[in-house]
ZADO-1210 file (C-alpha; in nm, 4 decimals, padded with zeros to 6 digits):
<atoms>
<atom x="04.7939" y="02.6431" z="03.4628" code="UNK" pos="1"/>
<atom x="04.7869" y="02.9972" z="03.2806" code="UNK" pos="2"/>
<atom x="04.5930" y="03.2706" z="03.4787" code="UNK" pos="3"/>
<atom x="04.2815" y="03.4067" z="03.3583" code="UNK" pos="4"/>
<atom x="04.2679" y="03.6982" z="03.1531" code="UNK" pos="5"/>
<atom x="04.0616" y="04.0080" z="03.2430" code="UNK" pos="6"/>
<atom x="03.8249" y="03.9400" z="03.0101" code="UNK" pos="7"/>
<atom x="03.7818" y="03.5727" z="03.1435" code="UNK" pos="8"/>
<atom x="03.7196" y="03.7089" z="03.4692" code="UNK" pos="9"/>
<atom x="03.4666" y="03.9379" z="03.3898" code="UNK" pos="10"/>
<atom x="03.2530" y="03.6562" z="03.2043" code="UNK" pos="11"/>
<atom x="03.3069" y="03.4271" z="03.4810" code="UNK" pos="12"/>
<atom x="03.1943" y="03.7239" z="03.7462" code="UNK" pos="13"/>
<atom x="02.8631" y="03.8111" z="03.5314" code="UNK" pos="14"/>
<atom x="02.7595" y="03.4681" z="03.3824" code="UNK" pos="15"/>
<atom x="02.4182" y="03.5368" z="03.5370" code="UNK" pos="16"/>
<atom x="02.3783" y="03.8516" z="03.3428" code="UNK" pos="17"/>
<atom x="02.5126" y="03.6990" z="03.0423" code="UNK" pos="18"/>
<atom x="02.2705" y="03.3956" z="03.0340" code="UNK" pos="19"/>
<atom x="01.9789" y="03.6253" z="03.1283" code="UNK" pos="20"/>
<atom x="02.0833" y="03.8518" z="02.8337" code="UNK" pos="21"/>
<atom x="02.0927" y="03.5831" z="02.6057" code="UNK" pos="22"/>
<atom x="01.7522" y="03.4340" z="02.6923" code="UNK" pos="23"/>
<atom x="01.5986" y="03.7706" z="02.6630" code="UNK" pos="24"/>
<atom x="01.7191" y="03.8208" z="02.3020" code="UNK" pos="25"/>
<atom x="01.7340" y="03.4672" z="02.1717" code="UNK" pos="26"/>
<atom x="01.4192" y="03.3047" z="02.3632" code="UNK" pos="27"/>
<atom x="01.2109" y="03.5869" z="02.4419" code="UNK" pos="28"/>
<atom x="01.2810" y="03.7771" z="02.0991" code="UNK" pos="29"/>
<atom x="01.3824" y="04.1008" z="02.2790" code="UNK" pos="30"/>
<atom x="01.5973" y="04.3941" z="02.1142" code="UNK" pos="31"/>
<atom x="01.9595" y="04.3699" z="02.2165" code="UNK" pos="32"/>
<atom x="02.0330" y="04.7049" z="02.2581" code="UNK" pos="33"/>
<atom x="01.7420" y="04.7716" z="02.4816" code="UNK" pos="34"/>
<atom x="01.8189" y="04.4640" z="02.6672" code="UNK" pos="35"/>
<atom x="02.1731" y="04.6213" z="02.7461" code="UNK" pos="36"/>
<atom x="02.0275" y="04.9250" z="02.9077" code="UNK" pos="37"/>
<atom x="01.7640" y="04.6960" z="03.1027" code="UNK" pos="38"/>
<atom x="02.0390" y="04.4947" z="03.2344" code="UNK" pos="39"/>
<atom x="02.2744" y="04.7748" z="03.3156" code="UNK" pos="40"/>
<atom x="01.9669" y="04.9282" z="03.5321" code="UNK" pos="41"/>
<atom x="01.9415" y="04.6009" z="03.6990" code="UNK" pos="42"/>
<atom x="02.3143" y="04.6057" z="03.7941" code="UNK" pos="43"/>
<atom x="02.2961" y="04.9466" z="03.9313" code="UNK" pos="44"/>
<atom x="02.0111" y="04.8490" z="04.1589" code="UNK" pos="45"/>
<atom x="02.2189" y="04.5620" z="04.2807" code="UNK" pos="46"/>
<atom x="02.5100" y="04.8148" z="04.3320" code="UNK" pos="47"/>
<atom x="02.2575" y="05.0122" z="04.5557" code="UNK" pos="48"/>
<atom x="02.1870" y="04.7789" z="04.8065" code="UNK" pos="49"/>
<atom x="01.9060" y="04.5751" z="04.5993" code="UNK" pos="50"/>
<atom x="02.1189" y="04.2396" z="04.6093" code="UNK" pos="51"/>
<atom x="02.0719" y="03.9562" z="04.4130" code="UNK" pos="52"/>
<atom x="01.7799" y="04.1107" z="04.2178" code="UNK" pos="53"/>
<atom x="01.9283" y="03.9895" z="03.8591" code="UNK" pos="54"/>
<atom x="01.9517" y="03.6142" z="03.9831" code="UNK" pos="55"/>
<atom x="01.5912" y="03.6460" z="04.1166" code="UNK" pos="56"/>
<atom x="01.4389" y="03.7628" z="03.7948" code="UNK" pos="57"/>
<atom x="01.6388" y="03.5092" z="03.6038" code="UNK" pos="58"/>
<atom x="01.4803" y="03.2386" z="03.7825" code="UNK" pos="59"/>
<atom x="01.1426" y="03.3705" z="03.6814" code="UNK" pos="60"/>
<atom x="00.8957" y="03.2334" z="03.4001" code="UNK" pos="61"/>
<atom x="00.9688" y="03.4021" z="03.0862" code="UNK" pos="62"/>
<atom x="00.6422" y="03.6285" z="03.0646" code="UNK" pos="63"/>
<atom x="00.7086" y="03.7378" z="03.4249" code="UNK" pos="64"/>
<atom x="01.0405" y="03.8225" z="03.3150" code="UNK" pos="65"/>
<atom x="00.9186" y="04.0476" z="03.0350" code="UNK" pos="66"/>
<atom x="00.6913" y="04.2230" z="03.3037" code="UNK" pos="67"/>
<atom x="01.0229" y="04.3341" z="03.4845" code="UNK" pos="68"/>
<atom x="01.1702" y="04.4404" z="03.1524" code="UNK" pos="69"/>
<atom x="00.8798" y="04.6726" z="03.0929" code="UNK" pos="70"/>
<atom x="00.9289" y="04.8384" z="03.4336" code="UNK" pos="71"/>
<atom x="01.2770" y="04.8907" z="03.4055" code="UNK" pos="72"/>
<atom x="01.2279" y="05.0421" z="03.0354" code="UNK" pos="73"/>
<atom x="00.9585" y="05.3009" z="03.2000" code="UNK" pos="74"/>
<atom x="01.2411" y="05.3842" z="03.4576" code="UNK" pos="75"/>
<atom x="01.4904" y="05.4327" z="03.1896" code="UNK" pos="76"/>
<atom x="01.2708" y="05.6660" z="02.9961" code="UNK" pos="77"/>
<atom x="01.2187" y="05.8447" z="03.3166" code="UNK" pos="78"/>
<atom x="01.5924" y="05.8996" z="03.3533" code="UNK" pos="79"/>
<atom x="01.6686" y="06.0072" z="02.9870" code="UNK" pos="80"/>
<atom x="01.3647" y="06.2220" z="02.9578" code="UNK" pos="81"/>
<atom x="01.3326" y="06.4105" z="03.3106" code="UNK" pos="82"/>
<atom x="01.0129" y="06.5689" z="03.3402" code="UNK" pos="83"/>
<atom x="00.8439" y="06.4385" z="03.0248" code="UNK" pos="84"/>
<atom x="00.6736" y="06.1447" z="03.1958" code="UNK" pos="85"/>
<atom x="00.3596" y="06.1950" z="02.9857" code="UNK" pos="86"/>
<atom x="00.5692" y="06.2475" z="02.6594" code="UNK" pos="87"/>
<atom x="00.7527" y="05.9043" z="02.7074" code="UNK" pos="88"/>
<atom x="00.4555" y="05.7076" z="02.7295" code="UNK" pos="89"/>
<atom x="00.2770" y="05.6989" z="03.0470" code="UNK" pos="90"/>
<atom x="-00.0791" y="05.5823" z="03.0564" code="UNK" pos="91"/>
<atom x="-00.3244" y="05.9403" z="03.1529" code="UNK" pos="92"/>
<atom x="-00.4094" y="05.7794" z="03.4845" code="UNK" pos="93"/>
<atom x="-00.0277" y="05.6918" z="03.5896" code="UNK" pos="94"/>
<atom x="-00.0882" y="05.3202" z="03.5991" code="UNK" pos="95"/>
<atom x="00.2207" y="05.2528" z="03.3933" code="UNK" pos="96"/>
<atom x="00.4545" y="05.4717" z="03.6512" code="UNK" pos="97"/>
<atom x="00.4113" y="05.1903" z="03.8983" code="UNK" pos="98"/>
<atom x="00.6392" y="04.9115" z="03.9628" code="UNK" pos="99"/>
<atom x="00.4730" y="04.6216" z="04.1484" code="UNK" pos="100"/>
<atom x="00.6978" y="04.3796" z="03.9850" code="UNK" pos="101"/>
<atom x="01.0276" y="04.5433" z="04.0552" code="UNK" pos="102"/>
<atom x="00.9355" y="04.6503" z="04.4544" code="UNK" pos="103"/>
<atom x="00.8310" y="04.2842" z="04.4709" code="UNK" pos="104"/>
<atom x="01.2201" y="04.2207" z="04.4997" code="UNK" pos="105"/>
<atom x="01.3702" y="04.5363" z="04.6058" code="UNK" pos="106"/>
<atom x="01.4900" y="04.5603" z="04.9475" code="UNK" pos="107"/>
<atom x="01.2865" y="04.9103" z="05.0024" code="UNK" pos="108"/>
<atom x="01.0315" y="04.9803" z="04.7724" code="UNK" pos="109"/>
<atom x="01.0217" y="05.2704" z="04.5269" code="UNK" pos="110"/>
<atom x="00.7157" y="05.4894" z="04.4770" code="UNK" pos="111"/>
<atom x="00.7015" y="05.4689" z="04.0979" code="UNK" pos="112"/>
<atom x="00.9266" y="05.5760" z="03.8060" code="UNK" pos="113"/>
<atom x="00.9099" y="05.9437" z="03.9007" code="UNK" pos="114"/>
<atom x="01.1669" y="05.8718" z="04.1590" code="UNK" pos="115"/>
<atom x="01.4336" y="05.8786" z="03.8496" code="UNK" pos="116"/>
<atom x="01.3221" y="06.1744" z="03.6980" code="UNK" pos="117"/>
<atom x="01.5853" y="06.4365" z="03.7267" code="UNK" pos="118"/>
<atom x="01.8414" y="06.2085" z="03.8957" code="UNK" pos="119"/>
<atom x="02.1678" y="06.2679" z="03.6981" code="UNK" pos="120"/>
<atom x="02.3791" y="06.0643" z="03.9487" code="UNK" pos="121"/>
<atom x="02.1529" y="05.7660" z="03.8941" code="UNK" pos="122"/>
<atom x="02.1860" y="05.7798" z="03.5144" code="UNK" pos="123"/>
<atom x="02.5628" y="05.8154" z="03.5330" code="UNK" pos="124"/>
<atom x="02.5754" y="05.5010" z="03.7635" code="UNK" pos="125"/>
<atom x="02.3411" y="05.3168" z="03.5301" code="UNK" pos="126"/>
<atom x="02.5778" y="05.4387" z="03.2150" code="UNK" pos="127"/>
<atom x="02.9120" y="05.2872" z="03.3964" code="UNK" pos="128"/>
<atom x="02.7382" y="04.9801" z="03.4391" code="UNK" pos="129"/>
<atom x="02.6255" y="04.9833" z="03.0635" code="UNK" pos="130"/>
<atom x="02.9759" y="05.0917" z="02.9375" code="UNK" pos="131"/>
<atom x="03.1989" y="04.8679" z="03.1630" code="UNK" pos="132"/>
<atom x="02.9800" y="04.5595" z="03.1993" code="UNK" pos="133"/>
<atom x="02.6991" y="04.5204" z="02.9254" code="UNK" pos="134"/>
<atom x="02.9043" y="04.6479" z="02.6301" code="UNK" pos="135"/>
<atom x="03.1768" y="04.4408" z="02.7242" code="UNK" pos="136"/>
<atom x="03.0176" y="04.1001" z="02.7803" code="UNK" pos="137"/>
<atom x="02.6431" y="04.1366" z="02.6620" code="UNK" pos="138"/>
<atom x="02.7096" y="04.0214" z="02.2907" code="UNK" pos="139"/>
<atom x="02.4383" y="03.8494" z="02.0450" code="UNK" pos="140"/>
<atom x="02.7191" y="03.6105" z="01.9497" code="UNK" pos="141"/>
<atom x="02.8791" y="03.3759" z="02.1950" code="UNK" pos="142"/>
<atom x="03.1946" y="03.5746" z="02.1559" code="UNK" pos="143"/>
<atom x="03.2540" y="03.8165" z="02.4382" code="UNK" pos="144"/>
<atom x="03.5928" y="03.9026" z="02.3523" code="UNK" pos="145"/>
<atom x="03.5058" y="04.2222" z="02.1249" code="UNK" pos="146"/>
<atom x="03.4351" y="04.5769" z="02.2600" code="UNK" pos="147"/>
<atom x="03.2177" y="04.8168" z="02.0352" code="UNK" pos="148"/>
<atom x="03.4088" y="05.1087" z="01.9177" code="UNK" pos="149"/>
<atom x="03.1369" y="05.3326" z="01.9623" code="UNK" pos="150"/>
<atom x="03.1075" y="05.3524" z="02.3246" code="UNK" pos="151"/>
<atom x="03.1164" y="05.7342" z="02.3431" code="UNK" pos="152"/>
<atom x="02.8257" y="05.7553" z="02.1186" code="UNK" pos="153"/>
<atom x="02.6260" y="05.4921" z="02.2563" code="UNK" pos="154"/>
<atom x="02.6448" y="05.6539" z="02.5984" code="UNK" pos="155"/>
<atom x="02.5661" y="05.9873" z="02.4941" code="UNK" pos="156"/>
<atom x="02.1665" y="05.9141" z="02.5273" code="UNK" pos="157"/>
<atom x="02.0009" y="05.5814" z="02.4938" code="UNK" pos="158"/>
<atom x="01.7299" y="05.7242" z="02.2474" code="UNK" pos="159"/>
<atom x="01.7191" y="05.3674" z="02.0407" code="UNK" pos="160"/>
<atom x="01.6542" y="05.2040" z="02.3932" code="UNK" pos="161"/>
<atom x="01.3488" y="05.4342" z="02.4716" code="UNK" pos="162"/>
<atom x="01.1734" y="05.3960" z="02.1614" code="UNK" pos="163"/>
<atom x="01.2057" y="05.0299" z="02.1664" code="UNK" pos="164"/>
<atom x="00.8943" y="04.8202" z="02.2403" code="UNK" pos="165"/>
<atom x="00.8583" y="04.5059" z="02.4558" code="UNK" pos="166"/>
<atom x="00.7526" y="04.1826" z="02.2670" code="UNK" pos="167"/>
<atom x="00.5165" y="04.0670" z="02.4839" code="UNK" pos="168"/>
<atom x="00.2435" y="03.7652" z="02.4908" code="UNK" pos="169"/>
<atom x="-00.1140" y="03.8568" z="02.4986" code="UNK" pos="170"/>
<atom x="-00.2492" y="04.0004" z="02.8125" code="UNK" pos="171"/>
<atom x="-00.4023" y="03.7491" z="03.0768" code="UNK" pos="172"/>
<atom x="-00.7008" y="03.9317" z="03.0954" code="UNK" pos="173"/>
<atom x="-00.7584" y="03.8019" z="02.7371" code="UNK" pos="174"/>
<atom x="-01.1031" y="03.5973" z="02.7309" code="UNK" pos="175"/>
<atom x="-00.8663" y="03.2742" z="02.5929" code="UNK" pos="176"/>
<atom x="-00.5617" y="03.1302" z="02.7552" code="UNK" pos="177"/>
<atom x="-00.3605" y="02.8862" z="02.5647" code="UNK" pos="178"/>
<atom x="-00.0623" y="02.7375" z="02.7245" code="UNK" pos="179"/>
<atom x="00.2169" y="02.9806" z="02.7191" code="UNK" pos="180"/>
<atom x="00.5059" y="02.8467" z="02.5236" code="UNK" pos="181"/>
<atom x="00.7442" y="03.0743" z="02.6903" code="UNK" pos="182"/>
<atom x="00.6591" y="02.9549" z="03.0174" code="UNK" pos="183"/>
<atom x="00.9537" y="02.7842" z="03.1700" code="UNK" pos="184"/>
<atom x="01.0040" y="02.5880" z="03.5211" code="UNK" pos="185"/>
<atom x="00.9378" y="02.7808" z="03.8444" code="UNK" pos="186"/>
<atom x="01.2387" y="02.7779" z="04.0660" code="UNK" pos="187"/>
<atom x="01.2054" y="02.9167" z="04.3782" code="UNK" pos="188"/>
<atom x="01.4869" y="03.1282" z="04.4943" code="UNK" pos="189"/>
<atom x="01.4601" y="03.1485" z="04.9011" code="UNK" pos="190"/>
<atom x="01.2703" y="02.9573" z="05.1349" code="UNK" pos="191"/>
<atom x="00.9081" y="02.9775" z="05.1035" code="UNK" pos="192"/>
<atom x="00.7215" y="03.1972" z="05.3565" code="UNK" pos="193"/>
<atom x="00.4081" y="03.0663" z="05.5331" code="UNK" pos="194"/>
<atom x="00.1319" y="03.0080" z="05.3075" code="UNK" pos="195"/>
<atom x="-00.0762" y="03.2956" z="05.4651" code="UNK" pos="196"/>
<atom x="00.2107" y="03.5268" z="05.3233" code="UNK" pos="197"/>
<atom x="00.1822" y="03.4060" z="04.9809" code="UNK" pos="198"/>
<atom x="-00.1826" y="03.3524" z="04.9221" code="UNK" pos="199"/>
<atom x="-00.4546" y="03.5126" z="04.7134" code="UNK" pos="200"/>
<atom x="-00.8287" y="03.5154" z="04.7825" code="UNK" pos="201"/>
<atom x="-01.0387" y="03.4391" z="04.5251" code="UNK" pos="202"/>
<atom x="-01.4439" y="03.4622" z="04.5008" code="UNK" pos="203"/>
<atom x="-01.6873" y="03.3096" z="04.2162" code="UNK" pos="204"/>
<atom x="-01.9951" y="03.4353" z="04.0730" code="UNK" pos="205"/>
<atom x="-02.2826" y="03.2941" z="04.2756" code="UNK" pos="206"/>
<atom x="-02.3701" y="02.9745" z="04.1214" code="UNK" pos="207"/>
<atom x="-02.0997" y="02.9655" z="03.8954" code="UNK" pos="208"/>
<atom x="-01.7958" y="02.7987" z="04.0818" code="UNK" pos="209"/>
<atom x="-01.4764" y="02.7127" z="03.9116" code="UNK" pos="210"/>
<atom x="-01.2820" y="02.3485" z="04.0141" code="UNK" pos="211"/>
<atom x="-00.9628" y="02.3590" z="04.1844" code="UNK" pos="212"/>
<atom x="-00.8014" y="02.1919" z="03.8792" code="UNK" pos="213"/>
<atom x="-00.9402" y="02.4610" z="03.6337" code="UNK" pos="214"/>
<atom x="-00.7989" y="02.7148" z="03.8746" code="UNK" pos="215"/>
<atom x="-00.4453" y="02.5638" z="03.9058" code="UNK" pos="216"/>
<atom x="-00.4102" y="02.4623" z="03.5439" code="UNK" pos="217"/>
<atom x="-00.5123" y="02.8538" z="03.4413" code="UNK" pos="218"/>
<atom x="-00.2483" y="03.0075" z="03.6490" code="UNK" pos="219"/>
<atom x="00.0203" y="02.7884" z="03.5818" code="UNK" pos="220"/>
<atom x="-00.0274" y="02.8169" z="03.2140" code="UNK" pos="221"/>
<atom x="-00.0312" y="03.1926" z="03.2156" code="UNK" pos="222"/>
<atom x="00.2473" y="03.2456" z="03.4765" code="UNK" pos="223"/>
<atom x="00.4336" y="02.9217" z="03.4719" code="UNK" pos="224"/>
<atom x="00.4055" y="02.6806" z="03.7400" code="UNK" pos="225"/>
<atom x="00.3335" y="02.9221" z="04.0284" code="UNK" pos="226"/>
<atom x="00.0831" y="02.7454" z="04.2201" code="UNK" pos="227"/>
<atom x="00.1429" y="02.5461" z="04.5150" code="UNK" pos="228"/>
<atom x="-00.2155" y="02.4692" z="04.6011" code="UNK" pos="229"/>
<atom x="-00.5555" y="02.5414" z="04.5631" code="UNK" pos="230"/>
<atom x="-00.8164" y="02.5220" z="04.8336" code="UNK" pos="231"/>
<atom x="-01.1998" y="02.5674" z="04.8139" code="UNK" pos="232"/>
<atom x="-01.4825" y="02.6647" z="05.0696" code="UNK" pos="233"/>
<atom x="-01.6179" y="02.3538" z="05.2203" code="UNK" pos="234"/>
<atom x="-02.0076" y="02.3583" z="05.1842" code="UNK" pos="235"/>
<atom x="-02.3155" y="02.1632" z="05.2987" code="UNK" pos="236"/>
<atom x="-02.4474" y="01.9016" z="05.0463" code="UNK" pos="237"/>
<atom x="-02.6302" y="02.0744" z="04.7667" code="UNK" pos="238"/>
<atom x="-02.4736" y="02.4360" z="04.7992" code="UNK" pos="239"/>
<atom x="-02.2060" y="02.5653" z="04.5874" code="UNK" pos="240"/>
<atom x="-01.8693" y="02.7082" z="04.6995" code="UNK" pos="241"/>
<atom x="-01.8563" y="03.1088" z="04.6572" code="UNK" pos="242"/>
<atom x="-01.4653" y="03.1549" z="04.7773" code="UNK" pos="243"/>
<atom x="-01.1383" y="02.9767" z="04.8049" code="UNK" pos="244"/>
<atom x="-00.7593" y="03.0521" z="04.8298" code="UNK" pos="245"/>
<atom x="-00.4656" y="03.0189" z="04.5887" code="UNK" pos="246"/>
<atom x="-00.1419" y="02.9276" z="04.7555" code="UNK" pos="247"/>
<atom x="00.1464" y="03.0581" z="04.5328" code="UNK" pos="248"/>
<atom x="00.5211" y="02.9117" z="04.5539" code="UNK" pos="249"/>
<atom x="00.6521" y="03.2751" z="04.6020" code="UNK" pos="250"/>
<atom x="00.4948" y="03.5932" z="04.7790" code="UNK" pos="251"/>
<atom x="00.6681" y="03.7959" z="04.5160" code="UNK" pos="252"/>
<atom x="00.3920" y="03.6506" z="04.2536" code="UNK" pos="253"/>
<atom x="00.1263" y="03.8171" z="04.4142" code="UNK" pos="254"/>
<atom x="00.2039" y="04.1510" z="04.2645" code="UNK" pos="255"/>
<atom x="00.2693" y="04.0034" z="03.9295" code="UNK" pos="256"/>
<atom x="-00.0782" y="03.8255" z="03.9216" code="UNK" pos="257"/>
<atom x="-00.2805" y="04.1101" z="04.0550" code="UNK" pos="258"/>
<atom x="-00.1176" y="04.3422" z="03.8130" code="UNK" pos="259"/>
<atom x="-00.0036" y="04.5692" z="04.0955" code="UNK" pos="260"/>
<atom x="-00.3709" y="04.6450" z="04.1735" code="UNK" pos="261"/>
<atom x="-00.5700" y="04.5864" z="04.4887" code="UNK" pos="262"/>
<atom x="-00.7936" y="04.3150" z="04.2922" code="UNK" pos="263"/>
<atom x="-00.7768" y="04.1317" z="03.9468" code="UNK" pos="264"/>
<atom x="-01.0670" y="03.9522" z="03.7488" code="UNK" pos="265"/>
<atom x="-01.0057" y="03.6659" z="03.5474" code="UNK" pos="266"/>
<atom x="-01.2133" y="03.4328" z="03.3255" code="UNK" pos="267"/>
<atom x="-01.1691" y="03.0662" z="03.3314" code="UNK" pos="268"/>
<atom x="-01.3297" y="02.8941" z="03.0955" code="UNK" pos="269"/>
<atom x="-01.6383" y="03.1059" z="03.0596" code="UNK" pos="270"/>
<atom x="-01.6647" y="03.1846" z="03.4309" code="UNK" pos="271"/>
<atom x="-01.5569" y="03.4751" z="03.6424" code="UNK" pos="272"/>
<atom x="-01.2795" y="03.4669" z="03.9082" code="UNK" pos="273"/>
<atom x="-01.1619" y="03.7665" z="04.1291" code="UNK" pos="274"/>
<atom x="-00.8719" y="03.7681" z="04.3365" code="UNK" pos="275"/>
<atom x="-00.7133" y="03.9697" z="04.5833" code="UNK" pos="276"/>
<atom x="-00.4291" y="03.9743" z="04.8584" code="UNK" pos="277"/>
<atom x="-00.5380" y="03.7161" z="05.1467" code="UNK" pos="278"/>
<atom x="-00.6370" y="03.7796" z="05.4788" code="UNK" pos="279"/>
<atom x="-00.6357" y="03.5058" z="05.7402" code="UNK" pos="280"/>
<atom x="-01.0107" y="03.4645" z="05.8387" code="UNK" pos="281"/>
<atom x="-01.1629" y="03.2818" z="05.5747" code="UNK" pos="282"/>
<atom x="-01.2843" y="02.8893" z="05.6610" code="UNK" pos="283"/>
<atom x="-01.1127" y="02.6827" z="05.3635" code="UNK" pos="284"/>
<atom x="-01.0746" y="02.3378" z="05.3145" code="UNK" pos="285"/>
<atom x="-00.7707" y="02.1296" z="05.1658" code="UNK" pos="286"/>
<atom x="-00.9967" y="01.8236" z="05.0982" code="UNK" pos="287"/>
</atoms>
């Protein structure tokens, strides 16, 4: 049997990255040039001790993957434009500088994108992954046997990547929430933590509770099937519940659902719901 070529070995070794690249480009309609830099950045994170990051990102629903993409691009902008965070499109309040999604999967959290400003050694590491892996195997076509001839030009700086926007679905804060056509089945990537560590405490407007079924349908339609259970306060006959708990399948979903904030407000069928990280103290019922 003939031995594998160097290219074939590289393709086999980076199958997860190749599959994720094709998903980003073909299924999620992202720019190929930008996605090569994004995957190169994630490869650099893995090489820096944040193991299994790409496999875990690839297991997430499409809209959530795009949140990781947005954060990766923010970090790359910081690398490519040191000291020019505001010019790179950051919000005035600095909210876009935070990395709630990425930090959920890192071995050690990063404060914000400012960590990367002026870090030439990081840019060199990302550029190495881009040149040695992404330009070679991350191609739009099915062929992975050709290497672009303009590697030197591409590596000098990533302005194309910096200005390329992420194509996303409407924000979950919108008034209506149709089923998301990009949502893919949620696949847990590790043994789940106890439910106390992957829960959201929810409250309703007094007199306007929301049913367990409506809550589950809402979060599953927006973020993919990420809800394991919904528990509502047990009340006496004639009274209405005002709080409950949503148990997620994975703790990493908490910062995504809360959008990196302490609390988040949602609207479900015209009724308001507030959510925050659950602290075990409430009397809830599974009934």
